N, C-alpha and C positions, 0 to 999 in steps of 0.2 A: 381525204384519206390517202390519196396518192402520194402526197408529200411525206406523210408519216410512214407510208409503206417503204419509200426509198430510204428514209432515215433509219428504219429498223435494219435493213440490209447493211447499211453503211456502218452503223455502230457495232453490229455483230461481227462484221468482217474485221474491223479495227481491233476489237477485243481479242479475237482469236489470233490474228496475225502478230500482235504484240506479245502474245502469251499471257495476257492478263487473266484469262479464264481457260479452263479445259473444255467447257461445254456451254452452249447457248441453248436455252429452252424457249421456243416461240411457237408459231403456228405456220402451217404450210397448206396449200390447196390440195384437195383430193381430186378424184376423177369427175365429180359432179359439181355443178355451179354452187351448191349450197354447202359443200364439204370443205371446212377448214379445221384441221385437226392438229394436235400437238406435234411439234417437230423437235428433234434432238440433234443439234449440229455441232460437230467436233472439228471441222476444218473450214478454212476461209472460203474455199470454192463453193461449198454447199450452202452458204448464206444467201445465195441468189434464190433459193427455194422458199425463203421466209416470206411471210405475207402479213398484212393487216387489212382486213376487209370486214364487211358487216356480219360475217359468220364466225369470227374468232371468239366464240363464246366459252370454250373450254377453260375452266379454272386451272391454271398451270401449277399452282403452289403445291398441290398434293404430290406431284412427281418428284419433288425434292427429297422425299423420304428415301427413295431408291437411288436417284441419280446423284445425290451428293456423296454417296459412299465411294471412297477411293479417289475423289477429285480434290485438287487443291482449292479450286474456286469455280463456281457455276454462275453464269449470268442468266437471268430470267426476266422476261417481259411480264409486267403485272398491270392489270386493270385495277379498278377499285376493289372488286370482289376478290381478285387474286391476292392483293395486298392484305386484305382482311384475313384471308386464309393463311397467308404466310405468318402474320402476327400471331395467329392462334397456334400455329406450329411452334413458334418461338416461345410462347407462353407455356406450352406443354413440354418444352425442352426437347423437341424432336428435330430441330434444325439448328445448325451453327450459323449465326448471322455473319460472322467474320468470313465465312466461306461462300457467301452469296453476294452477288452484285445485282441490284434491282434497276431495271429500266422501266420507269413509270409511263403509262399510257393513259391519258384522259379518254374516257369512254362515255358517250351520251346515248348509249343503247345499242343493242345488237338485234339482228333480224332472225325471227323464227320462220324457217323455210316452210313449215307446215301451214302457217297462216297465208303465205303467198300461194301455196298449192291449193288451199281451200278456196281461194278466190279465182282459181283457174290459171294461175301463172305457173305452169309446169314445164313448158318447153323453153326455158331460158338458157342462155349461154354465159351471161354475166349479170351480176347485180352490184352496183356501186352506189355509194352514198355521197350526195352533194348537198351539204348543209342539212336542211330538215327534210330533204326529199331523197327517195330512192330512184335510181335510174335502172329500169328493167330492160335488158337487151335480149332480144330473141329473134325468132325467124320472121316476126311481124314488125321488126324495127325496134325503136326505143319508146318507152312509156315512162312517165314520171308519176310517182304516187307519194303520199304522205308517209314518211318513214315510221312515225310513231304508231300508225295503224297496224304495222306488221312486226313490231318489236316483241321480244319475249315478255310475258307478263311480269317476270321478275325484274326486268329492266325498267318497266313502267313504275315500279315502286322503289327503285334504287335510291338510296340516300347518300351513297359515296361513289359518285361517278369518277372522281379523281383518286388516285392511289393515296392511302394514308401513310405509306412508307415507300421510299424510293431513294436511290443514290443519284440517279440522273433522270430528270423529267424530260420526256420527248413530247413536244407539242404544248399547246395552250390549255390551261384548265377550263373545264366546262361547268356550267351551272346546273346544280341538281334541281330536278323538277319532279319530285316523287308524288305519286298518287297514294291514297290511303292503303297501307300495306296490310292492315288487319281487317279489311272489309269482309273477306270470306270467313275469317275466324269468327267475327261477330255474328254472321248469319248462322253458323253452326251453334254458337252459344245460345241462340234464340230457340233452338230445337229442344224438344223434351229429351230426357235421357234415353228413352227407347228409340226415338228418331235418330239420335246421334249414333247409337249402337248399330242400328240398321244401316245407316249411311256408311260407317267405317267397315262393318262386316262385308257389305257389298264391294267396297273398294279392296279390302285385303284379300277377299276371295279370289281376286285376279292375280295375286302375287305369284310369281314363279320362283321366288327366292333365289334369284341370280346373284344377289349381293352387289349389284352395280351401284346402288345408292350408298352402300358402305364404302365401296372401293374408291369412289370419286370424292368422298367427303373429307375436307381438311381437318375436321374435328374427330374423325375416326382414324386416329393415328396410333392406336395401341400396337405394341410389338407383337402381341398375340391376342387375337380377338376371342372374346368369350364364346362365340359361335363356332370357332374352329378347334376348340379344346376337345380332344377325344374323350378324356375322362376327368371329371364327370361330364357327361354329355348333356348340355343345357337345352339343346334344340334338336328335335327329332328330324328325320328325313322324310317322313310321310307328308303327303300333301293334305294337310288338315287346316281348317280355318283357325283353330286355336293356336297351332304352331305359327301360322302366318301373323296372327295378331300379336303373339308373344314376341316374335322377332322385331316387328316394327315399333312396338311400344317400348321394349327394353332399349332398342337403339336410340329412340327419341329421348328417353331418360338419360342415357349415357352422354348425349351431346347437349343436354339442357344447360343453358348458361354459357355454352361454348360454340353453339351454332352461329356462324357468321352470316346466315341468311342469304347465301349465294345462290340457292335454288338449284344447285347441280343435281341433287338427289331426284328432284322432279324431272329435270331435263333429260337425264339419261335413262329413266325408267322405261323399259320396253312396253309396259302395259299402262303407262300414263297414270300412275297413282299420284294423287295430290299430296305428296309427302311434305311439301313446304307448308301446307296448312297445319299439319301436326306440329312441326317445329315452331311455327309462328305462334301457335297457342301457348307454348312454353315461354317464348320470348315475351308475349303480351302479359302473361301472368307474372313473370319475373319483374318486368317493368312496373307493374301495378303494386307488387308486394315490397320490392326492395329499391325502387327508384330506377329511372331509365339507365339501361346498360346495354351497350352494343359490343358484342364480342368481336375481337380482332382490331379494334380501333387503337388500343394502347396495350402492348404486351406486358407492360409493367403493372397494369391495374388488374387485380385478381377478380375473378368472377364472383358474383354474390353467393353462389351455391358452394363455394369452396372457402368461404371466409366465415368468421364468427363475429357477430355484433350483438351486444346486449339489447339493442333497440330493435332487433329483428321481430317481425310479427309472429303470431302464433306461439307466444311464450307459454310455458306450462302454468296452469292456474295455481294460485297460492293455496296451500293446504290450510 
């Protein structure tokens, strides 16, 4: 990772110094060992703050909606999930591909700091990845652990660790090693209707309707969200379970067939709602009904739910 970290700083500095781009979107370290958050760099000197480490999990594609405005060209670093999100934005005609330069970054999984803290690794000063191991540096020295044991669940099921779109690839491609991504969905499907209702009612009852899941989602790119429209008001402000259920179910339907399965909605949720399970249920059903389709892989291929085919299932019965 160190070599790629140096490469990121170098290519960003070159792009800005030559005037090829007006802005570089990447990641930079926060105050704590597990914080790596989006960075927006406009001059060569600030590229030294850019980083690539096991915590650069934020999907950067969504930021293009705001940051591309008024810019001639924007460079952005994309992992596999970032590139999928970008392609979905292209398909939705929300981003101008000619005004974006993509630096591709192969990614074999990123680390969930909460899993490390749950194992007692709280007082760390640095975490770095070396091959398939994590090197944990703290007040008690160094310790090596299996990296896969501490990855985000979404990374364990990732099918596209290498960007599907890029202008320049940085680093060598990595091999996908996905686990079964529909395992939790299948468990829910085995429940009775009442059990499923109780499960989701308990989950949604914790929602504080902060809209973080919407704001981070590459598929939620409407210029005006239905939930922000003052008249008619589709969503009330009262803290009611029915309102919480309405918000999440409608949002899931809105991104059905367009969700790139990046899992950002689940990651950013402050009350840990398993929203990726809901989205994956739609993905699973679409694949079974219309054939396998992965949103974001090819921006030229239309999603099943926005196309018409006479061979589609559930045709009207003959009279």
